N, C-alpha and C positions, 0 to 999 in steps of 0.2 A: 534382444534390442526393442521390437519392436512391445513383447510385454513391457522390459521395463521401462519406457519410455512411459507407457498408458499410467500403467503403477506410480509412474511419479503425478503424470497430471492428472487423475484422482486424488493425491493427497493432498492437504494444506495447509503443511507446512513447506513445501518446495519453492512456490512461489515466492510466498514472505520471506521468506532466507536470504534468497538472490537477492529481489530488492531491498532487503535488512543491510546487505553485502555494502551493494549500492550506493545507500542513504549513507552508509558510515564513510565510506570510501567519499564520497561527495563534500558530506563536512570538514574530514581531512581534509580536503583541497579547497573548501570557500575560506577555510580557519589559515590557512595556508597563503590563500593570496590577502587576506586581511593582514596579514603580517608582514607581507611582501610592502601591498599600498601605501601602509602604518609605515616600515622603513623609509621607502623613499619619499615619502612627505608629500603625496597626491593626494586631492582632497574631489571630493565624488557629489558633484554639486547635488545627486537628484536623491543623498539618503540623507536623513537625517543623523546627527549625533547621538552618540546616546551613552546614558551613562550605563556603569557596571551594573546597578542594584535595577536600572532598568530594562536593560539584556536575559538579568536573568529572570524578572518576573514576567517576559513575553515568552522566556526559551520555557520555563516552570509550568506555565501558563496549557502552553499548545501541545507540550508534551505530555501532561498530566490528563487535559482533557482528550486528546485521541487516545488515550491506552481506554480511559472510559469510556468513551464512544464506543470502543472495538469492543469491549466488554461485554456491552449492556446489547448494542444490537446486536451480536450473535446470539448471547444469552435469548433474548425475544426471537432469534430467527428459531434456534432448535427447538424451544417450546412449541413453536408453528408447527414445526417440521413433523415433529414427535404427534401433532395434532394429524396433522397430514397423512401424516405412514401409516399411524392408527386407521384409519380408512377407505386407506386405497393401496395399502402393502409397505409393510416396514424394509421388501427389497429396493426400492423409492429414492433411500437414505443414499446410497453411492453416487445417482442423480445429483444432488443437491452437492457432497461434495467434489465431485465430477464438474462441478461448472466454473467456466473461468474466470466469469464475472465474480463471484461468490471470494471465489482467492484474490484479484487484485485488488478486490473493495479488501480485504483482510489485511494483503504487502500495504498499502498505501495505506490504515492508520498503523501498523506494529511499526511500518519507516518512518513514518513523522514522527513518532515518539524515541525513537533509535537518534536521527537525526537528530531532535533535540538536544535530548540529554549527552552526546559527542560533543557539541557547540559549545555546551552550559558549561563543560567540562574546561573550557578553554578562557571562559570569564574569569579577568582577575581584576583588585583594584588594589589602590596602595594598601591596604591595609596587608593584603593579605600577604604578598609575594617582596613587595617595593617599587614595584609595577604597577600601573596600571592597561589593561588590554578589554577593551570589545571587538568583537569579532560584526563589526555593523556590518559588512555585506551578509554574512552568515545569517544573522539576525533578522532582515530585511527577507535574505531567500524563506527562512521558516515562515515567517509572515504568510507573504502568500503560496507553498506548502500548504498553511493552515486556510485558507479563502478556499483552495481547490478542493482539501478534503471534505469543508461543507458539501461542495457540490458532488463531491461523490458518495456524503450520506441524503444525498434526499436521493440517487443514482440509486443507490442500495434500496430505499427504502419502496423506489417505484419496483425494482427488478424481486425482490424477497416475494412483493405482492401479486404480482404477475408471476412468479414460477411457481406459486404453489396451490396457481390454477389450475383444476386435473387437466383441464383443456392443454396445459406444457408439460405438465406431468406426461399427457399420454402422445406429442409430441415428440417428447425424447425419449419414449419408449420405443416408437415405430423408427428412430432416426437409427436405434443398435435396432433394432428387427432386421429392418431392411441392409444391411450393415452385414450380420450375421448369417443372413438368405446369403448373400451374395458371395459371401466366402466358403460357404456349402455349394450351393448350388451355382452352375454358369449354363449359359443357352450353346456353347459349342467348347473345344477342346481349340490351346494355346500352348505357344511351344512350352511353357511352365507345367500348362496342368489338361489331365484326361477326364474324363467325363463319360457315364456309361460304366460298361460291364468291368468287373475289376481288370486290372491293364497284366497283371505276375498272379500264378497261381501260389497262395499263403500258404507256408509251412507251416506243421504242424506239428514238426520236432528239430525246429529252430532254438537257436540261444534265449531265452527272454532276459529281458532287463527289466526287474522289480523296482517296485515301490519302496522307498524306504521310509514312509511315511504313508499318513492316510489321510485323506480327504479330497477332496472334487478337483480334477481338470480345467484349471483353468483358463488354459490356452495351451499351443504349441507350439514351436518357433521352426516350421516346414522347413526353410532356407533350412538351418542349423544341419536337421536331418537328413535331406539332401546331401550338404557337403560330407558331414560323414559317408554316409550310404559312396558316394563318386567315391572319396577317398580309400576306401577298403572293400568295393569292386563291389558292394553287396545292393540286399530290397530290405530298407526294414516297415515290418508291418506293423501300426500302430494299433493299439489290444484296447487301449483305455483312452475315449474321444474326448476329446472338453466335454464337460458338465455328468461326467459318471464320475462317481466316487469309489473311490480305491482305500484301501487296506497296506497298510504294511503289509510286504508278498506278494501284493495281485502285480501281474503282467502289465507292466506298460505297453511294453514296442516286443519284436519280437525279430531278430536277425537268424536271415542265414536262410534266405529268401536268394536265389543265386538271377540276376537278369534273366540271364537263356531258362530259366528254371531246373536246369541239371543242378548236380550236387555244388550245396556248401563250402567254397575253402575254408571258411571260417572255423574253428573248429569249440571256440570259447571267446568270451571275451574278458577282457583285462582288466584290474581297476580303474584303470585311466579313460578305455573305452565307456565304461560303465559310466562313471562320472560328466563324463562329456556326451553321454547320450538321456541320462538322466536333467543335464542340466537345459535340457533343451525343450521339457516338459514343466509347465509351473502348475502348482496345486497351491489350492490356499483348503483355507476355512468355509471358503464360503461358495458359490457360484457367479458368472461374473458373467455378461453378454455378448465378449469381445469378439470371441467363434464359438459357445453355447447356442446355438441354433431352438434349440428347445427352450430353454430359460428367458434367450428374450420372447417369443413369441408367451410363454404365459406369465410376463413381466404383464403385457397385454393383457393375457388370460384374466390375471390376477385382478386387474382394477373394473375389465370388467364385470367378474364375480362379488366384487365389494361395493362393487355399486347397484346389485340386486340385491344383498343382504337386508334384511326386516330391519336392521339400524342406517339403514342409508336413503333405500326405496327410491334408487333411485337409476328407473332400465335406461334414463334416456345416456348415460354414460356407458353401458353398455354395448347401446347400439351405435357411438361411436370410435366404441377401439372395436368392431366390428367392420366399420369401416374403413379404418385406419389401419386394420392388417392387411386388405387389398390390396392397398399398396406394393407391401411385399411379396403377398401369397401369390393374386392373382400373372404379374408375370413368370414369376417360377412355376406355377400351374402351366403354362401358355408353351413356355420353353425351354426350364429348366431342365436341368439332368444331376444326379448327385458328384462333385469331384469325387472321383473314387482314385485319385494317386501325382506325385506329382515326377517330374521330370526334370535329370542335370542335364547341363548345359551341353554332354552329346543326345541328349533324348531319349534316353533311354530312361525308364520308370523306374525310379530310384524310396520312391515311399509310398505305402498304400494305406488307404485309410477308411474311415466305413461312416459314414454320413448315415442322416435314419432318412427314412424316406419321408418324401414329399406327403404323401398321402399320410403316414405315420401324422404328420406337424397338424394337419388340415384335422383329421380325426382328433385329434388335441384338443385343436379349438370349437369343434361342437361340441365334445363331453360335456366342456362349462357352461354353454348356453345349455343343451338339455338335460342336463343337471340341476340348473339353478333358472333360467329364465324361461320355463313353461309356461309359468301363470302373468308372463307378460305378451304380450299383444306386439307391439311395437319391437319390440327384441327378438321375437320369430320369424316376423317380415323382416327387420334387417337381418337376422342369419338366411333367409330363405332368398333375397336379395344378393347375398354375399354368394351364396349358392350357385347362384343364379350366371356372377359374372365368373365363375371359376368355370361352370359346364358350357360357355359359350366359347371361353379361349382354351379353354382345353383340347390336348391331341385327344385320337381318334384312345388310343391304349388306356389314356385316367375318364375320358368321357361319363361312362357307365355309373365311377367311384361313387359318387354321391349321391347318388337314386334312393338308394334305405334310408341314408340321413334325409334325402327333402322327403320324406312319404312319409317319416317321423315329423318333422316341423308340420310340418301338413294338415299331422293330423292332430298334434297338439294344438295349433293355430283357431281348430276346427270346433276344439274343444273349448277353447277361451272365446272365442269371439262368438256374443251373442247375433 
C-alpha cells in the first residue's frame, strides 16, 4: 500500500485527475444552482446580468487561455529541466515529477479548462433551442477562478526558478537519503525491528520465490511479508533487496526457515502463495530512493561528481554535497546498526533482510571523491572535514575504518596545495 501511495504521489496524472473531476462536479452543481435561482425568480444584486454571447465569450477565453498557459508553462519547464538534468544527473527528473507544487499547478490549469467547457455547454440562446439560459453564478465563479490562476502562474514561475537551482536539488536528494538511511539503519531495536546480528539461521534449501520479470527491486512491503509469514508460521529470507537487479528466474525470497531453527513445515509453495509473496516485492525499470539506500546516496554523489566535470568546473557543488551527506551519515555512523529482521505481533522474527554495511556506503562516497576530486583542494578539505566528523562520532568498532581514506586524502591535498 505504501508503494502504491508513493507511485501515485510521483505521477503527474493523479492530482490533476482528482481535481478535474471535482471541477466537473462543481460546474454541474453551480449550473443547477443557477437553474434553481432562475426558476425561483430570485435576483442576485452583486452579479451582473450576462447575455448568452457574453457568457460564451468569457468562458471560451478562460478555458482556451488556461490550456494554452498550461501547455506553454510545462513545455518551458521540461526544457529547463532537461538542461538541469544533463548537468546534475538525469535521475533527478523524478524529483520534479514528485514535486506536489508542480502537480497542483497542472491540476489548477486543467481543472479550470474542464470547468469552463462544462459550464459553456449549458449556455443557450433562443436561437439554439427556443429558451435562453445563462448560468450567471457559474460564469462569475469562472472569472474568479481565472483571477486565481494568474496568481498560480506567478507562483509557478517563482517555484520553478527556485526548484531548478542546484541547492534545491541537493536538498531534495538529502531528504531522500535521510529517509532511506533511517529505513535501513536504526539506533536500537523496537517491537517490530531487529538490528545487529542476523536473528535466525538463513536456509539454503528452502522454497524460493522467483522473479517473473526483469528489473530493479524498487521497494518491499515488509508488513505484507510479516503478515504472510505469521499466517503460515514461517520466516521469509529476502534475497533481493531494494536496489538489486533481477532477471526472470532469480530468487526474490526464500521460504522455509522455521522460527525455531527446526525443520520447515512448508514443503512447497502453491501458485497462490507465490503470487501473494511476489505482490510484496515491487520491481521496475529504474531504481528509486524509497528504500534503496545505495541509490539515495548515489544521487548525491552524482551531483558532486558532475560538478567536478570539466564542462561544469563547479567544485563548490561537490563541497555542499559532502556537507549535506553528513546529515544522514554521521548519526548513522555514530549509533546506527543495520536492520536485520522484522518481527510479527508475537515478537518472533518473521522476515530476514540484508542491508549493506554502513562502511560500504561511506566507502562509495569517498570513491567518487578520490576518483574525480583529487585536483580540487577545497573538495579534498571538505572530504577530510566529513571524515573527521565521522571519526569523532564513531564507536570503537568503526574508529579506524577511515584511516586509510584520510591518508589518501591528505596525500592528494599535499600534492595539489602549493
